[in-house]
NUKE-524665 format. One record per residue (C-alpha): residue number from 1; residue in one letter; x, y, z. Coordinates in pm, 1 decimal. Example, Ala and Ser with C-alpha at 12.3 -4.5 7.8 and 13.67 -1.06 7.14 Angstrom:
REM residues 2
+-----+---------+----------+----------+----------+
: num : residuo :       xx :       yy :       zz :
+-----+---------+----------+----------+----------+
:   1 :       a :   1230.0 :   -450.0 :    780.0 :
:   2 :       s :   1367.0 :   -106.0 :    714.0 :
+-----+---------+----------+----------+----------+
END
This chain:
REM residues 389
+-----+---------+----------+----------+----------+
: num : residuo :       xx :       yy :       zz :
+-----+---------+----------+----------+----------+
:   1 :       m :   1222.9 :    846.9 :   1808.4 :
:   2 :       s :   1560.7 :    691.9 :   1730.1 :
:   3 :       p :   1583.0 :    353.3 :   1555.6 :
:   4 :       d :   1675.0 :    197.6 :   1891.6 :
:   5 :       d :   1376.2 :    363.3 :   2061.8 :
:   6 :       i :   1145.7 :    229.0 :   1792.1 :
:   7 :       a :   1294.4 :   -119.5 :   1820.8 :
:   8 :       r :   1227.4 :   -122.4 :   2196.2 :
:   9 :       s :    866.2 :    -22.4 :   2127.2 :
:  10 :       m :    804.1 :   -304.1 :   1877.1 :
:  11 :       t :    627.7 :   -529.2 :   2125.3 :
:  12 :       g :    281.3 :   -535.3 :   1967.0 :
:  13 :       a :    123.2 :   -412.5 :   2290.8 :
:  14 :       l :   -175.0 :   -179.8 :   2247.6 :
:  15 :       n :   -141.2 :    156.8 :   2417.5 :
:  16 :       e :   -502.2 :    243.1 :   2502.3 :
:  17 :       r :   -610.2 :    601.7 :   2563.7 :
:  18 :       p :   -922.6 :    716.3 :   2751.6 :
:  19 :       e :  -1077.6 :    879.4 :   2443.1 :
:  20 :       g :  -1079.2 :    545.8 :   2256.0 :
:  21 :       k :   -765.7 :    591.0 :   2050.4 :
:  22 :       a :   -503.3 :    315.7 :   2064.0 :
:  23 :       e :   -167.9 :    250.4 :   1900.9 :
:  24 :       a :     99.7 :    -18.2 :   1878.3 :
:  25 :       f :    428.0 :    -88.3 :   1706.6 :
:  26 :       l :    401.6 :   -432.9 :   1550.9 :
:  27 :       p :    669.9 :   -686.9 :   1640.4 :
:  28 :       s :    914.2 :   -788.7 :   1367.5 :
:  29 :       p :   1256.3 :   -953.9 :   1351.2 :
:  30 :       a :   1353.5 :   -730.1 :   1056.2 :
:  31 :       v :   1526.5 :   -392.0 :   1076.2 :
:  32 :       q :   1325.5 :   -261.3 :    779.2 :
:  33 :       n :    945.4 :   -293.4 :    770.5 :
:  34 :       h :    729.5 :   -135.3 :    502.8 :
:  35 :       a :    407.0 :   -149.5 :    297.2 :
:  36 :       a :    143.4 :   -253.1 :    551.2 :
:  37 :       f :   -180.0 :   -418.5 :    438.6 :
:  38 :       l :   -482.8 :   -461.0 :    669.3 :
:  39 :       e :   -763.9 :   -712.8 :    638.9 :
:  40 :       r :  -1024.8 :   -864.1 :    869.5 :
:  41 :       f :  -1095.2 :  -1237.5 :    884.0 :
:  42 :       e :  -1442.0 :  -1384.6 :    928.4 :
:  43 :       d :  -1406.8 :  -1413.7 :   1308.0 :
:  44 :       g :  -1316.8 :  -1045.4 :   1340.8 :
:  45 :       t :   -941.9 :  -1100.1 :   1371.4 :
:  46 :       l :   -738.2 :   -818.6 :   1219.6 :
:  47 :       a :   -443.3 :   -925.7 :   1006.8 :
:  48 :       c :   -158.8 :   -691.7 :    915.3 :
:  49 :       l :     89.0 :   -798.3 :    647.2 :
:  50 :       w :    400.9 :   -614.1 :    532.3 :
:  51 :       f :    746.8 :   -676.4 :    391.6 :
:  52 :       g :   1059.7 :   -684.8 :    603.4 :
:  53 :       g :   1434.9 :   -741.4 :    575.6 :
:  54 :       t :   1741.8 :   -518.1 :    560.2 :
:  55 :       l :   1665.4 :   -283.2 :    269.6 :
:  56 :       e :   1393.5 :   -263.3 :      4.8 :
:  57 :       g :   1509.2 :   -442.2 :   -309.4 :
:  58 :       k :   1750.3 :   -672.6 :   -124.7 :
:  59 :       s :   1690.0 :  -1046.0 :   -162.9 :
:  60 :       d :   1631.2 :  -1092.2 :    212.0 :
:  61 :       i :   1306.2 :   -893.1 :    194.0 :
:  62 :       s :   1011.6 :  -1125.6 :    269.2 :
:  63 :       i :    643.9 :  -1104.9 :    361.2 :
:  64 :       y :    551.8 :  -1104.7 :    730.8 :
:  65 :       g :    217.6 :  -1107.5 :    912.2 :
:  66 :       s :     74.6 :  -1046.7 :   1258.1 :
:  67 :       t :   -281.5 :  -1064.8 :   1394.5 :
:  68 :       l :   -495.5 :   -893.7 :   1655.8 :
:  69 :       a :   -782.0 :  -1106.3 :   1789.1 :
:  70 :       p :  -1110.1 :   -935.4 :   1889.3 :
:  71 :       g :  -1065.4 :   -780.5 :   2233.5 :
:  72 :       a :   -694.8 :   -865.9 :   2248.3 :
:  73 :       a :   -445.6 :   -620.6 :   2396.0 :
:  74 :       h :   -149.4 :   -743.6 :   2197.2 :
:  75 :       w :    -61.8 :   -815.0 :   1834.6 :
:  76 :       s :     65.3 :  -1169.1 :   1781.1 :
:  77 :       a :    425.6 :  -1267.1 :   1719.8 :
:  78 :       p :    519.0 :  -1213.4 :   1353.9 :
:  79 :       v :    515.0 :  -1500.6 :   1105.6 :
:  80 :       q :    727.1 :  -1511.2 :    791.4 :
:  81 :       l :    498.0 :  -1601.7 :    501.1 :
:  82 :       s :    743.0 :  -1605.6 :    207.4 :
:  83 :       n :   1110.2 :  -1678.7 :    153.8 :
:  84 :       d :   1269.2 :  -1644.1 :   -189.0 :
:  85 :       p :   1648.3 :  -1615.9 :   -144.5 :
:  86 :       d :   1691.3 :  -1454.2 :   -486.8 :
:  87 :       r :   1413.1 :  -1195.1 :   -504.2 :
:  88 :       s :   1280.9 :   -907.4 :   -295.2 :
:  89 :       e :    922.0 :  -1005.9 :   -204.0 :
:  90 :       q :    705.4 :   -698.8 :   -152.5 :
:  91 :       n :    355.7 :   -545.7 :   -140.3 :
:  92 :       p :    137.4 :   -816.6 :     16.8 :
:  93 :       v :   -237.9 :   -821.4 :    -55.9 :
:  94 :       l :   -488.7 :  -1058.7 :    106.0 :
:  95 :       a :   -793.2 :  -1152.6 :    -98.4 :
:  96 :       h :  -1083.1 :  -1395.6 :    -50.4 :
:  97 :       n :  -1211.5 :  -1568.6 :   -364.4 :
:  98 :       g :  -1530.4 :  -1701.5 :   -205.4 :
:  99 :       h :  -1391.5 :  -2018.8 :    -53.7 :
: 100 :       e :  -1036.0 :  -1944.8 :     66.1 :
: 101 :       w :   -796.6 :  -1663.2 :    151.8 :
: 102 :       q :   -501.8 :  -1602.6 :    -74.1 :
: 103 :       l :   -187.4 :  -1395.2 :    -31.7 :
: 104 :       f :    -69.7 :  -1214.7 :   -343.7 :
: 105 :       h :    267.3 :  -1038.4 :   -351.7 :
: 106 :       t :    541.6 :   -918.5 :   -582.7 :
: 107 :       a :    891.0 :  -1066.7 :   -625.0 :
: 108 :       q :   1166.1 :   -869.1 :   -798.1 :
: 109 :       p :   1543.0 :   -898.1 :   -849.5 :
: 110 :       s :   1716.3 :   -604.1 :   -678.2 :
: 111 :       g :   1555.8 :   -269.0 :   -772.2 :
: 112 :       n :   1431.7 :   -393.2 :  -1108.1 :
: 113 :       q :   1058.4 :   -353.6 :  -1064.5 :
: 114 :       d :   1012.0 :   -411.7 :  -1437.6 :
: 115 :       e :   1130.0 :   -772.2 :  -1381.2 :
: 116 :       c :    881.3 :   -836.9 :  -1101.9 :
: 117 :       l :    683.5 :  -1160.4 :  -1083.0 :
: 118 :       l :    341.9 :  -1183.4 :   -919.7 :
: 119 :       r :    286.3 :  -1474.7 :   -684.3 :
: 120 :       a :    -10.7 :  -1617.3 :   -494.3 :
: 121 :       r :    -45.8 :  -1873.6 :   -216.5 :
: 122 :       t :   -325.8 :  -1988.4 :     10.7 :
: 123 :       v :   -336.9 :  -1844.7 :    363.1 :
: 124 :       s :   -517.2 :  -1975.8 :    667.7 :
: 125 :       l :   -572.5 :  -1850.9 :   1022.3 :
: 126 :       e :   -578.0 :  -2098.7 :   1309.3 :
: 127 :       n :   -564.6 :  -2001.8 :   1675.6 :
: 128 :       g :   -454.5 :  -1653.5 :   1576.2 :
: 129 :       v :   -157.7 :  -1777.9 :   1371.5 :
: 130 :       l :   -122.6 :  -1720.3 :    998.1 :
: 131 :       t :     15.5 :  -1994.8 :    775.9 :
: 132 :       a :     86.1 :  -1985.4 :    403.5 :
: 133 :       g :    103.6 :  -2254.2 :    136.7 :
: 134 :       e :    344.0 :  -2294.1 :   -152.7 :
: 135 :       p :    356.3 :  -2008.8 :   -404.5 :
: 136 :       r :    244.4 :  -2015.0 :   -764.6 :
: 137 :       t :    328.7 :  -1757.0 :  -1028.8 :
: 138 :       i :     47.3 :  -1546.1 :  -1175.0 :
: 139 :       g :     50.7 :  -1546.9 :  -1555.0 :
: 140 :       l :     69.9 :  -1172.2 :  -1611.4 :
: 141 :       p :    349.0 :   -973.3 :  -1781.5 :
: 142 :       l :    671.9 :   -905.0 :  -1592.2 :
: 143 :       g :    651.5 :   -575.0 :  -1409.0 :
: 144 :       s :    291.1 :   -621.1 :  -1290.5 :
: 145 :       f :    281.1 :   -472.2 :   -939.4 :
: 146 :       i :      1.0 :   -470.8 :   -680.6 :
: 147 :       r :    -86.1 :   -279.4 :   -366.1 :
: 148 :       a :   -465.3 :   -248.3 :   -330.5 :
: 149 :       r :   -762.3 :   -471.6 :   -244.1 :
: 150 :       f :   -934.0 :   -674.4 :   -513.1 :
: 151 :       v :  -1291.3 :   -584.1 :   -609.7 :
: 152 :       r :  -1571.3 :   -771.3 :   -788.3 :
: 153 :       r :  -1678.2 :   -633.0 :  -1124.1 :
: 154 :       k :  -2042.2 :   -599.1 :  -1230.2 :
: 155 :       d :  -2020.4 :   -916.9 :  -1436.2 :
: 156 :       g :  -1877.7 :  -1111.0 :  -1140.8 :
: 157 :       a :  -1514.9 :  -1104.2 :  -1255.4 :
: 158 :       w :  -1245.2 :  -1044.0 :   -996.0 :
: 159 :       m :  -1048.8 :   -721.4 :  -1046.1 :
: 160 :       m :   -684.9 :   -696.8 :   -937.7 :
: 161 :       p :   -570.2 :   -331.2 :   -941.9 :
: 162 :       i :   -225.9 :   -326.5 :  -1103.6 :
: 163 :       f :     42.3 :    -77.2 :  -1185.1 :
: 164 :       r :    265.4 :   -179.1 :  -1470.4 :
: 165 :       c :    640.4 :   -118.5 :  -1445.9 :
: 166 :       i :    698.0 :   -152.5 :  -1817.4 :
: 167 :       p :   1041.5 :   -284.0 :  -1929.3 :
: 168 :       r :   1252.7 :    -64.0 :  -2157.6 :
: 169 :       p :   1517.9 :   -274.3 :  -2335.8 :
: 170 :       g :   1869.7 :   -173.6 :  -2230.8 :
: 171 :       q :   1741.7 :     84.1 :  -1981.8 :
: 172 :       r :   1700.6 :     78.3 :  -1605.0 :
: 173 :       w :   1354.3 :    108.1 :  -1451.7 :
: 174 :       n :   1287.9 :    449.4 :  -1296.0 :
: 175 :       g :    907.6 :    472.5 :  -1302.5 :
: 176 :       s :    887.4 :    694.0 :  -1611.3 :
: 177 :       h :    667.7 :    456.6 :  -1812.1 :
: 178 :       d :    454.1 :    312.2 :  -1532.4 :
: 179 :       n :     79.9 :    306.8 :  -1589.4 :
: 180 :       a :   -235.4 :    156.6 :  -1442.3 :
: 181 :       a :   -417.2 :   -159.6 :  -1543.3 :
: 182 :       v :   -673.8 :   -404.7 :  -1412.2 :
: 183 :       g :   -611.2 :   -776.8 :  -1389.5 :
: 184 :       v :   -937.3 :   -959.1 :  -1464.3 :
: 185 :       s :  -1018.9 :  -1315.6 :  -1358.9 :
: 186 :       h :  -1339.4 :  -1504.2 :  -1442.2 :
: 187 :       d :  -1232.0 :  -1817.1 :  -1249.8 :
: 188 :       d :  -1164.7 :  -1679.0 :   -900.2 :
: 189 :       g :   -797.2 :  -1613.1 :   -958.0 :
: 190 :       e :   -682.9 :  -1920.8 :  -1148.0 :
: 191 :       t :   -615.7 :  -1725.5 :  -1469.5 :
: 192 :       w :   -585.9 :  -1353.8 :  -1540.3 :
: 193 :       t :   -597.8 :  -1113.1 :  -1833.1 :
: 194 :       l :   -479.9 :   -751.7 :  -1831.2 :
: 195 :       e :   -669.9 :   -438.1 :  -1932.2 :
: 196 :       d :   -494.9 :    -98.7 :  -1933.6 :
: 197 :       v :   -650.6 :    216.4 :  -1788.1 :
: 198 :       p :   -643.0 :    486.4 :  -2060.9 :
: 199 :       g :   -436.1 :    800.1 :  -2011.1 :
: 200 :       s :   -271.3 :    668.4 :  -1696.0 :
: 201 :       t :    103.0 :    714.4 :  -1749.0 :
: 202 :       g :    244.7 :    801.7 :  -1407.6 :
: 203 :       s :    -75.1 :    702.4 :  -1226.1 :
: 204 :       v :     -2.1 :    396.1 :  -1009.4 :
: 205 :       h :   -126.4 :    208.7 :   -699.7 :
: 206 :       m :   -480.6 :    201.8 :   -838.6 :
: 207 :       t :   -732.8 :    171.2 :   -554.5 :
: 208 :       i :  -1089.5 :     84.0 :   -662.7 :
: 209 :       v :  -1389.8 :    194.9 :   -453.6 :
: 210 :       p :  -1743.9 :     82.5 :   -546.4 :
: 211 :       l :  -2009.7 :    353.4 :   -511.3 :
: 212 :       d :  -2382.6 :    316.1 :   -582.2 :
: 213 :       g :  -2528.0 :    122.0 :   -872.1 :
: 214 :       d :  -2277.0 :     59.3 :  -1148.0 :
: 215 :       e :  -2048.6 :    347.2 :  -1051.4 :
: 216 :       m :  -1696.3 :    287.0 :   -925.8 :
: 217 :       v :  -1409.3 :    528.7 :   -870.4 :
: 218 :       a :  -1037.4 :    463.0 :   -858.7 :
: 219 :       f :   -759.7 :    667.8 :   -700.1 :
: 220 :       y :   -391.2 :    679.5 :   -789.1 :
: 221 :       r :    -50.7 :    767.8 :   -651.3 :
: 222 :       r :    141.4 :    984.2 :   -897.0 :
: 223 :       r :    498.7 :    936.9 :  -1015.1 :
: 224 :       q :    502.3 :   1308.8 :  -1105.3 :
: 225 :       s :    445.5 :   1399.5 :   -737.3 :
: 226 :       d :    165.3 :   1644.0 :   -809.6 :
: 227 :       f :   -185.8 :   1536.0 :   -704.0 :
: 228 :       v :   -375.3 :   1218.3 :   -626.8 :
: 229 :       h :   -556.9 :   1129.5 :   -949.5 :
: 230 :       r :   -899.0 :    977.1 :   -999.9 :
: 231 :       s :  -1083.8 :    785.2 :  -1271.8 :
: 232 :       v :  -1441.2 :    662.2 :  -1303.7 :
: 233 :       s :  -1626.8 :    355.0 :  -1424.8 :
: 234 :       t :  -1998.6 :    382.5 :  -1493.4 :
: 235 :       d :  -2043.1 :     21.8 :  -1606.8 :
: 236 :       g :  -1944.6 :   -164.5 :  -1293.4 :
: 237 :       g :  -1569.1 :   -173.0 :  -1353.8 :
: 238 :       i :  -1567.7 :   -298.7 :  -1711.8 :
: 239 :       t :  -1428.3 :     24.3 :  -1861.0 :
: 240 :       w :  -1248.8 :    320.0 :  -1700.3 :
: 241 :       s :  -1205.9 :    686.1 :  -1785.4 :
: 242 :       a :   -865.2 :    852.1 :  -1812.1 :
: 243 :       t :   -721.9 :    976.3 :  -1482.1 :
: 244 :       e :   -772.3 :   1334.9 :  -1366.4 :
: 245 :       p :   -638.3 :   1523.8 :  -1060.7 :
: 246 :       t :   -825.1 :   1561.8 :   -733.2 :
: 247 :       d :   -748.7 :   1843.8 :   -487.0 :
: 248 :       v :   -524.4 :   1622.4 :   -268.9 :
: 249 :       p :   -147.3 :   1669.3 :   -320.4 :
: 250 :       n :     60.9 :   1354.9 :   -368.2 :
: 251 :       n :    432.4 :   1299.7 :   -308.2 :
: 252 :       n :    479.9 :    986.5 :   -521.0 :
: 253 :       s :    391.1 :    770.6 :   -221.3 :
: 254 :       s :    112.6 :    524.2 :   -156.8 :
: 255 :       i :   -245.5 :    614.5 :    -65.0 :
: 256 :       n :   -548.7 :    413.6 :     46.7 :
: 257 :       v :   -917.9 :    494.7 :      5.6 :
: 258 :       i :  -1231.3 :    325.5 :    140.7 :
: 259 :       r :  -1601.5 :    402.5 :    148.5 :
: 260 :       l :  -1729.9 :    454.2 :    500.7 :
: 261 :       s :  -2058.0 :    315.5 :    629.0 :
: 262 :       d :  -2208.3 :    667.5 :    614.6 :
: 263 :       g :  -2133.5 :    688.2 :    240.7 :
: 264 :       r :  -1839.4 :    926.3 :    260.3 :
: 265 :       l :  -1499.2 :    837.8 :    115.4 :
: 266 :       a :  -1195.6 :    831.7 :    343.6 :
: 267 :       m :   -841.3 :    864.3 :    208.3 :
: 268 :       v :   -529.6 :    816.1 :    419.5 :
: 269 :       c :   -219.9 :    970.0 :    261.6 :
: 270 :       n :     61.1 :   1226.1 :    278.6 :
: 271 :       p :    -95.0 :   1544.3 :    134.7 :
: 272 :       s :    234.3 :   1691.9 :     15.7 :
: 273 :       s :    392.5 :   1724.5 :   -328.0 :
: 274 :       a :    691.1 :   1843.1 :   -528.6 :
: 275 :       a :    543.2 :   2192.1 :   -506.1 :
: 276 :       t :    574.5 :   2191.9 :   -125.5 :
: 277 :       s :    935.4 :   2067.7 :    -91.4 :
: 278 :       n :   1267.7 :   2083.8 :   -275.1 :
: 279 :       d :   1384.5 :   1746.4 :   -139.6 :
: 280 :       r :   1486.8 :   1512.8 :   -422.6 :
: 281 :       r :   1666.2 :   1181.9 :   -469.0 :
: 282 :       v :   1785.1 :   1020.1 :   -790.9 :
: 283 :       s :   1562.7 :    713.1 :   -768.7 :
: 284 :       l :   1386.5 :    481.7 :   -527.9 :
: 285 :       y :   1676.4 :    234.4 :   -537.6 :
: 286 :       d :   1979.0 :    466.2 :   -568.3 :
: 287 :       e :   2138.8 :    297.6 :   -265.3 :
: 288 :       i :   2154.1 :    -47.3 :   -429.6 :
: 289 :       e :   2218.8 :     37.3 :   -795.3 :
: 290 :       e :   2598.3 :     14.8 :   -782.6 :
: 291 :       g :   2724.3 :   -202.8 :  -1067.6 :
: 292 :       d :   2420.9 :   -143.1 :  -1289.5 :
: 293 :       d :   2560.9 :     80.5 :  -1563.1 :
: 294 :       r :   2246.4 :     91.7 :  -1776.7 :
: 295 :       p :   2105.2 :    440.0 :  -1842.0 :
: 296 :       d :   1776.6 :    532.6 :  -1679.0 :
: 297 :       a :   1466.8 :    478.0 :  -1890.3 :
: 298 :       s :   1395.4 :    777.8 :  -2113.1 :
: 299 :       g :   1068.9 :    927.2 :  -2232.5 :
: 300 :       g :    735.6 :    883.1 :  -2060.3 :
: 301 :       c :    671.2 :   1103.0 :  -1758.4 :
: 302 :       e :    930.6 :   1258.3 :  -1524.7 :
: 303 :       p :    914.0 :   1079.0 :  -1188.2 :
: 304 :       i :   1003.2 :   1280.9 :   -880.1 :
: 305 :       w :   1146.1 :   1091.9 :   -583.2 :
: 306 :       g :   1237.1 :   1212.9 :   -235.0 :
: 307 :       v :    950.6 :   1447.7 :   -145.0 :
: 308 :       p :    889.7 :   1413.9 :    232.8 :
: 309 :       r :    639.4 :   1145.9 :    332.9 :
: 310 :       a :    452.2 :   1330.4 :    607.0 :
: 311 :       p :    220.9 :   1427.4 :    760.3 :
: 312 :       l :      1.2 :   1119.2 :    764.9 :
: 313 :       s :   -351.7 :   1252.0 :    722.6 :
: 314 :       l :   -708.7 :   1130.4 :    696.7 :
: 315 :       c :   -907.0 :   1313.7 :    426.7 :
: 316 :       i :  -1284.5 :   1293.0 :    373.7 :
: 317 :       s :  -1493.6 :   1342.3 :     58.4 :
: 318 :       t :  -1868.8 :   1385.4 :     19.5 :
: 319 :       d :  -1868.6 :   1420.0 :   -361.6 :
: 320 :       g :  -1745.6 :   1078.8 :   -471.8 :
: 321 :       g :  -1378.7 :   1165.1 :   -436.0 :
: 322 :       k :  -1355.4 :   1475.1 :   -652.3 :
: 323 :       t :  -1256.3 :   1685.4 :   -349.9 :
: 324 :       f :  -1147.7 :   1606.0 :      5.5 :
: 325 :       p :  -1203.7 :   1927.4 :    205.5 :
: 326 :       l :  -1209.9 :   1769.0 :    552.5 :
: 327 :       r :   -858.8 :   1671.3 :    659.7 :
: 328 :       r :   -705.1 :   1576.5 :    991.8 :
: 329 :       v :   -348.6 :   1475.2 :   1082.5 :
: 330 :       i :   -307.4 :   1127.7 :   1232.4 :
: 331 :       d :     71.6 :   1147.4 :   1282.7 :
: 332 :       d :    345.7 :   1391.2 :   1188.9 :
: 333 :       s :    721.8 :   1406.7 :   1146.6 :
: 334 :       a :    981.3 :   1564.2 :    917.5 :
: 335 :       g :    892.6 :   1292.5 :    665.6 :
: 336 :       t :   1248.4 :   1277.1 :    528.9 :
: 337 :       c :   1288.2 :    991.5 :    278.7 :
: 338 :       l :   1612.3 :   1067.1 :     94.0 :
: 339 :       s :   1738.0 :    729.4 :    214.3 :
: 340 :       n :   1563.7 :    393.6 :    260.7 :
: 341 :       n :   1804.8 :    303.2 :    540.6 :
: 342 :       s :   1622.0 :    202.4 :    858.8 :
: 343 :       e :   1919.1 :    196.3 :   1096.2 :
: 344 :       d :   2096.4 :    532.1 :   1072.1 :
: 345 :       g :   1798.6 :    747.7 :   1176.6 :
: 346 :       r :   1787.8 :    960.7 :    862.2 :
: 347 :       n :   1455.8 :    825.5 :    739.5 :
: 348 :       k :   1154.1 :    990.7 :    904.0 :
: 349 :       e :    875.0 :    883.5 :    671.7 :
: 350 :       l :    517.4 :    802.9 :    776.7 :
: 351 :       s :    402.4 :    627.3 :    464.9 :
: 352 :       y :    219.5 :    349.5 :    282.4 :
: 353 :       p :    -92.1 :    360.6 :    501.1 :
: 354 :       y :   -380.1 :    116.0 :    496.9 :
: 355 :       l :   -730.3 :    170.1 :    629.4 :
: 356 :       l :  -1024.2 :    -38.0 :    753.4 :
: 357 :       e :  -1352.3 :     64.4 :    915.1 :
: 358 :       g :  -1472.2 :   -141.6 :   1211.7 :
: 359 :       d :  -1829.5 :   -244.9 :   1286.5 :
: 360 :       g :  -1864.6 :     37.4 :   1536.7 :
: 361 :       g :  -1734.4 :    306.4 :   1302.0 :
: 362 :       e :  -1381.6 :    302.2 :   1442.9 :
: 363 :       l :  -1098.4 :    325.6 :   1192.0 :
: 364 :       h :   -797.2 :     94.6 :   1185.9 :
: 365 :       v :   -481.7 :    238.8 :   1028.1 :
: 366 :       a :   -142.9 :     74.8 :    969.8 :
: 367 :       y :    159.0 :    248.9 :    817.7 :
: 368 :       t :    536.9 :    260.9 :    785.8 :
: 369 :       y :    709.9 :    439.4 :   1072.4 :
: 370 :       f :   1059.7 :    566.3 :    976.8 :
: 371 :       r :   1110.6 :    249.0 :    767.7 :
: 372 :       r :   1191.1 :     78.3 :   1097.8 :
: 373 :       a :    846.8 :    -44.1 :   1206.9 :
: 374 :       i :    483.6 :    -87.3 :   1115.2 :
: 375 :       k :    268.7 :    130.1 :   1338.6 :
: 376 :       y :    -98.3 :     54.8 :   1405.6 :
: 377 :       v :   -347.2 :    319.5 :   1518.7 :
: 378 :       r :   -714.5 :    277.0 :   1607.1 :
: 379 :       l :   -921.9 :    593.8 :   1575.1 :
: 380 :       p :  -1256.3 :    604.5 :   1757.0 :
: 381 :       a :  -1581.7 :    663.2 :   1569.0 :
: 382 :       g :  -1629.3 :   1035.2 :   1503.4 :
: 383 :       w :  -1260.1 :   1119.5 :   1531.5 :
: 384 :       i :  -1243.2 :   1274.5 :   1186.2 :
: 385 :       d :  -1529.4 :   1508.2 :   1277.5 :
: 386 :       g :  -1355.1 :   1624.4 :   1595.0 :
: 387 :       a :  -1546.5 :   1409.9 :   1841.8 :
: 388 :       s :  -1220.3 :   1325.6 :   2023.3 :
: 389 :       e :   -852.2 :   1410.1 :   2009.2 :
+-----+---------+----------+----------+----------+
END
């Protein structure tokens, strides 16, 4: 599809298929839409949040949201939920602290992820419309980035999965020193402390999945574009092991993992890596770095950018996430991501997916489509096992 074709499809209307699958392109006033997040409100309404504007890192990037009421055939009109004229506001996460919903998101100047602030604001849903309150800044170090759902620890503390874009004085951020950490709050998000995950340089976008008893596992995107990595907690999230590779390739792009009602783990991702493609770009923000004459950060790991972000696949594990032998393609394209531009048709990525399981076993997926739109797909129960096409 061309950018114009995609734009014409961004109506929010659900395209239902006889086998139970459905899809929609969410409406948005922005030409660039990226980093979808899915959550379900108490009344069953699905909410999808993302960031939109002209180009990632530009100051016109803001958080948007749309909803799908139970039984509805159409996603709602988009609502802008943030508006900082000086910072690029990215990576929305919805979290419920026991008495209210809150929207957490990042806010960075240009492509300087190491100067990112974390912000939070209350969110409410009334008559299918999302509204957001005034933002407050989270007291964590600059460069604290988020992407994944929050999880309760064994001792009741709230865990915010974080990847740290660590500043290097006089050097430009390039991802080489990023690592994983957990923000911990004992007062439902009012105050936070930070605890690093050992041995996690290059392991980012931590996604925590509770298993049985006190066991939890976490999964990571990799700056080195090799494999999805995994770490384990056996004390209910209080301490974490160093990260180790799974058998799922990773292209230095976001993943999402949930535990299904049948106990299996489901990962939605692009199972490709630097070993499967020679495509490379200098950095994530090479299109907006003009005028910044600082050298790239040195040392740390060697990030690899530009590996194609496709296919979009659903992968299933029965061994707690050590291996994911069952895999099925949800959507496919060339996956080209050597440019973040959403208007010239060069970008073909299917990326940054998010996943929810419905009460009937159906799976809800939202992801970036060619950097132009957020695409939503509903997969019927049993789809991963070949019950339907």
